[in-house]
DRENDO-1510 file (C-alpha; in Angstrom, 1 decimal, always signed):
<recs>
REC; n; res; u; v; w
REC; 1; MET; +160.4; +108.0; +88.1 .
REC; 2; GLU; +159.7; +105.3; +90.7 .
REC; 3; THR; +162.0; +105.1; +93.7 .
REC; 4; ILE; +163.1; +101.7; +94.8 .
REC; 5; PRO; +163.2; +101.2; +98.6 .
REC; 6; GLN; +166.7; +100.8; +100.0 .
REC; 7; THR; +166.0; +99.0; +103.2 .
REC; 8; SER; +163.3; +96.8; +104.7 .
REC; 9; ALA; +162.1; +99.9; +106.8 .
REC; 10; ASP; +161.6; +101.8; +103.6 .
REC; 11; THR; +159.6; +98.9; +102.1 .
REC; 12; LEU; +157.5; +98.7; +105.3 .
REC; 13; ARG; +156.8; +102.5; +105.1 .
REC; 14; ALA; +155.8; +102.1; +101.4 .
REC; 15; VAL; +153.4; +99.3; +102.2 .
REC; 16; ASN; +151.9; +101.2; +105.2 .
REC; 17; ASN; +151.4; +104.3; +103.0 .
REC; 18; ASN; +149.3; +102.2; +100.5 .
REC; 19; LYS; +147.3; +100.7; +103.3 .
REC; 20; SER; +146.5; +104.1; +104.9 .
REC; 21; ASP; +144.7; +105.1; +101.7 .
REC; 22; LYS; +141.9; +102.5; +102.2 .
REC; 23; PRO; +140.6; +103.8; +105.5 .
REC; 24; LEU; +140.6; +107.3; +104.1 .
REC; 25; LEU; +138.5; +106.1; +101.2 .
REC; 26; VAL; +136.1; +104.5; +103.6 .
REC; 27; ILE; +135.8; +107.7; +105.5 .
REC; 28; LYS; +135.1; +109.7; +102.3 .
REC; 29; VAL; +132.5; +107.2; +101.2 .
REC; 30; ILE; +130.7; +107.3; +104.6 .
REC; 31; PHE; +130.8; +111.1; +104.6 .
REC; 32; ALA; +129.5; +111.3; +101.0 .
REC; 33; LEU; +126.6; +108.9; +101.8 .
REC; 34; GLY; +125.8; +111.2; +104.7 .
REC; 35; ILE; +125.8; +114.3; +102.6 .
REC; 36; LEU; +123.7; +112.5; +99.9 .
REC; 37; SER; +121.2; +111.3; +102.5 .
REC; 38; VAL; +120.8; +114.8; +103.9 .
REC; 39; ILE; +120.3; +116.3; +100.4 .
REC; 40; LEU; +117.7; +113.7; +99.6 .
REC; 41; SER; +115.8; +114.4; +102.8 .
REC; 42; LEU; +115.8; +118.1; +102.0 .
REC; 43; PHE; +114.5; +117.3; +98.5 .
REC; 44; PHE; +111.7; +115.2; +100.1 .
REC; 45; PHE; +110.9; +117.9; +102.7 .
REC; 46; HIS; +110.6; +120.4; +99.8 .
REC; 47; GLN; +108.3; +118.1; +97.9 .
REC; 48; SER; +106.1; +117.7; +101.0 .
REC; 49; SER; +105.9; +121.4; +101.6 .
REC; 50; VAL; +105.0; +122.0; +97.9 .
REC; 51; LEU; +102.2; +119.4; +98.1 .
REC; 52; SER; +100.9; +120.9; +101.4 .
REC; 53; SER; +100.6; +124.3; +99.7 .
REC; 54; TRP; +98.2; +123.0; +97.0 .
REC; 55; ASN; +94.7; +124.4; +96.9 .
REC; 56; LYS; +91.7; +122.5; +98.3 .
REC; 57; THR; +88.3; +121.9; +96.9 .
REC; 58; ASN; +85.4; +119.5; +97.5 .
REC; 59; GLY; +85.1; +116.3; +95.6 .
REC; 60; THR; +83.0; +113.1; +95.4 .
REC; 61; ILE; +84.2; +109.5; +95.3 .
REC; 62; THR; +82.9; +107.9; +92.1 .
REC; 63; SER; +84.3; +104.3; +92.5 .
REC; 64; ASP; +86.2; +102.3; +95.1 .
REC; 65; GLN; +87.8; +98.9; +95.3 .
REC; 66; ILE; +90.7; +97.1; +96.6 .
REC; 67; ALA; +93.3; +96.0; +94.1 .
REC; 68; SER; +96.5; +93.9; +94.5 .
REC; 69; TYR; +99.7; +93.0; +92.9 .
REC; 70; GLN; +102.4; +90.4; +93.7 .
REC; 71; LYS; +106.0; +91.1; +94.3 .
REC; 72; GLN; +108.6; +88.3; +94.4 .
REC; 73; GLU; +111.5; +88.8; +96.8 .
REC; 74; THR; +114.6; +86.8; +97.5 .
REC; 75; GLN; +115.4; +85.8; +101.1 .
REC; 76; LYS; +118.7; +84.2; +102.0 .
REC; 77; THR; +118.0; +81.0; +104.0 .
REC; 78; SER; +121.5; +79.8; +104.7 .
REC; 79; THR; +124.9; +81.5; +104.8 .
REC; 80; LYS; +126.8; +78.2; +104.7 .
REC; 81; THR; +125.3; +76.9; +101.5 .
REC; 82; ASP; +124.3; +80.3; +100.1 .
REC; 83; THR; +120.7; +79.1; +99.6 .
REC; 84; HIS; +118.0; +81.5; +98.6 .
REC; 85; LEU; +114.3; +81.3; +98.9 .
REC; 86; PHE; +111.9; +83.2; +96.6 .
REC; 87; VAL; +108.9; +84.5; +98.5 .
REC; 88; THR; +105.9; +86.1; +96.8 .
REC; 89; HIS; +104.2; +88.9; +98.8 .
REC; 90; VAL; +100.8; +90.2; +97.9 .
REC; 91; TYR; +100.4; +94.0; +98.2 .
REC; 92; TYR; +97.0; +95.6; +98.4 .
REC; 93; TYR; +96.1; +99.2; +97.5 .
REC; 94; VAL; +93.2; +101.5; +97.2 .
REC; 95; ASN; +91.9; +101.7; +93.6 .
REC; 96; ALA; +89.4; +104.5; +93.7 .
REC; 97; SER; +88.5; +107.5; +91.7 .
REC; 98; TYR; +86.9; +110.8; +92.5 .
REC; 99; SER; +85.6; +113.9; +90.7 .
REC; 100; TYR; +86.0; +117.5; +91.5 .
REC; 101; THR; +85.5; +121.0; +90.0 .
REC; 102; VAL; +88.0; +123.9; +89.8 .
REC; 103; LEU; +86.9; +127.2; +88.2 .
REC; 104; ASP; +83.8; +125.5; +86.7 .
REC; 105; LYS; +85.8; +122.8; +85.0 .
REC; 106; GLY; +85.3; +119.2; +86.0 .
REC; 107; TYR; +88.2; +116.8; +86.7 .
REC; 108; THR; +88.6; +113.2; +87.7 .
REC; 109; SER; +91.5; +111.4; +89.3 .
REC; 110; ASP; +92.5; +108.2; +90.9 .
REC; 111; VAL; +95.5; +109.4; +93.0 .
REC; 112; ILE; +94.4; +108.7; +96.5 .
REC; 113; PHE; +97.8; +109.0; +98.4 .
REC; 114; ASN; +100.8; +111.1; +97.6 .
REC; 115; PRO; +103.2; +109.3; +97.5 .
REC; 116; ASP; +101.5; +106.0; +96.6 .
REC; 117; TYR; +100.7; +103.6; +99.4 .
REC; 118; SER; +100.3; +99.8; +99.5 .
REC; 119; SER; +100.3; +97.3; +102.3 .
REC; 120; THR; +100.6; +93.6; +102.7 .
REC; 121; SER; +97.6; +93.9; +105.2 .
REC; 122; TYR; +94.3; +93.6; +103.5 .
REC; 123; ASP; +92.6; +94.9; +106.6 .
REC; 124; ASP; +94.6; +98.2; +106.5 .
REC; 125; ILE; +93.5; +98.9; +103.0 .
REC; 126; HIS; +89.9; +97.7; +103.6 .
REC; 127; SER; +89.6; +100.2; +106.5 .
REC; 128; ILE; +90.5; +103.0; +104.1 .
REC; 129; VAL; +88.1; +101.8; +101.4 .
REC; 130; GLU; +85.3; +101.6; +103.9 .
REC; 131; ASN; +85.5; +105.4; +104.2 .
REC; 132; LEU; +85.7; +106.0; +100.5 .
REC; 133; SER; +82.4; +104.6; +99.2 .
REC; 134; PRO; +80.9; +106.1; +96.1 .
REC; 135; GLY; +79.0; +109.3; +96.8 .
REC; 136; THR; +81.2; +110.2; +99.8 .
REC; 137; PHE; +82.3; +113.8; +99.9 .
REC; 138; VAL; +86.1; +114.3; +100.2 .
REC; 139; THR; +88.6; +117.1; +100.3 .
REC; 140; VAL; +90.7; +117.2; +97.2 .
REC; 141; HIS; +94.1; +118.8; +97.1 .
REC; 142; TYR; +95.0; +120.1; +93.6 .
REC; 143; ASN; +97.9; +121.8; +92.0 .
REC; 144; PRO; +96.9; +125.4; +91.3 .
REC; 145; ALA; +99.2; +125.5; +88.2 .
REC; 146; ASN; +97.7; +122.3; +86.8 .
REC; 147; PRO; +94.3; +121.4; +88.5 .
REC; 148; SER; +94.3; +117.9; +86.9 .
REC; 149; ASP; +97.1; +117.0; +89.4 .
REC; 150; SER; +95.5; +116.1; +92.6 .
REC; 151; TYR; +95.5; +113.7; +95.6 .
REC; 152; LEU; +93.3; +113.1; +98.7 .
REC; 153; PHE; +95.8; +112.2; +101.4 .
REC; 154; VAL; +99.5; +112.9; +102.1 .
REC; 155; LEU; +101.4; +110.2; +103.9 .
REC; 156; PRO; +103.5; +111.1; +107.0 .
REC; 157; ALA; +107.0; +112.3; +106.3 .
REC; 158; THR; +108.7; +109.1; +107.7 .
REC; 159; VAL; +111.0; +108.8; +104.6 .
REC; 160; GLU; +112.3; +112.3; +105.0 .
REC; 161; TYR; +113.1; +111.9; +108.6 .
REC; 162; ALA; +114.8; +108.5; +108.0 .
REC; 163; PHE; +117.0; +110.0; +105.3 .
REC; 164; LEU; +117.9; +113.0; +107.5 .
REC; 165; LEU; +118.7; +110.7; +110.5 .
REC; 166; PHE; +120.9; +108.4; +108.4 .
REC; 167; GLY; +122.6; +111.3; +106.8 .
REC; 168; ILE; +123.4; +113.0; +110.1 .
REC; 169; VAL; +124.7; +109.7; +111.6 .
REC; 170; PHE; +126.9; +109.0; +108.5 .
REC; 171; ILE; +128.3; +112.5; +108.6 .
REC; 172; LEU; +129.1; +112.2; +112.3 .
REC; 173; VAL; +130.6; +108.8; +111.9 .
REC; 174; GLY; +132.8; +110.0; +109.1 .
REC; 175; ILE; +134.0; +113.0; +111.1 .
REC; 176; ILE; +134.6; +110.9; +114.2 .
REC; 177; ILE; +136.6; +108.3; +112.3 .
REC; 178; PHE; +138.6; +111.0; +110.5 .
REC; 179; PHE; +139.6; +112.7; +113.7 .
REC; 180; ALA; +140.3; +109.4; +115.5 .
REC; 181; ARG; +142.5; +108.3; +112.6 .
REC; 182; ARG; +144.2; +111.6; +112.6 .
REC; 183; ARG; +144.8; +111.6; +116.3 .
REC; 184; SER; +146.2; +108.0; +116.2 .
REC; 185; SER; +148.6; +108.8; +113.4 .
REC; 186; SER; +150.1; +111.8; +115.3 .
</recs>
């Protein structure tokens, strides 16, 4: 059963109670995003540690080239007219393959980086390909449980640290806002 406010003070209190739910929801969302970011960073750190524990063997580059793909992105050019510009970027990546042997069984793979890596700079990718010419000996990291899973290089853990940093900041902001709001309502 809904109670009907008797005075204007009761009406004002009812309106203020409804308004106070919105900041609490924002605090919960910020805190949840922080928790989610920390969990994702821990997952990424775990994946990196699993990859770094893979066995190593010698391999040989069998082919190398630079490949590319195009990606169209939208950029807002004006906030007044809500105008958008479509920009096409060209991304370059290493398209190479290598062969290696594990327990007298031969394998081939084309996974160079884990995770995948591409760049808008042709020169960045060209400098990598220069070191991967056919016949070059390389260290291959392979999964001992499934030797056909392999890679040559692991990229630095910048994504993991970014998610961890954002997560910690969001959690702290959520806690600070919660206690500041609590202190101001007392």
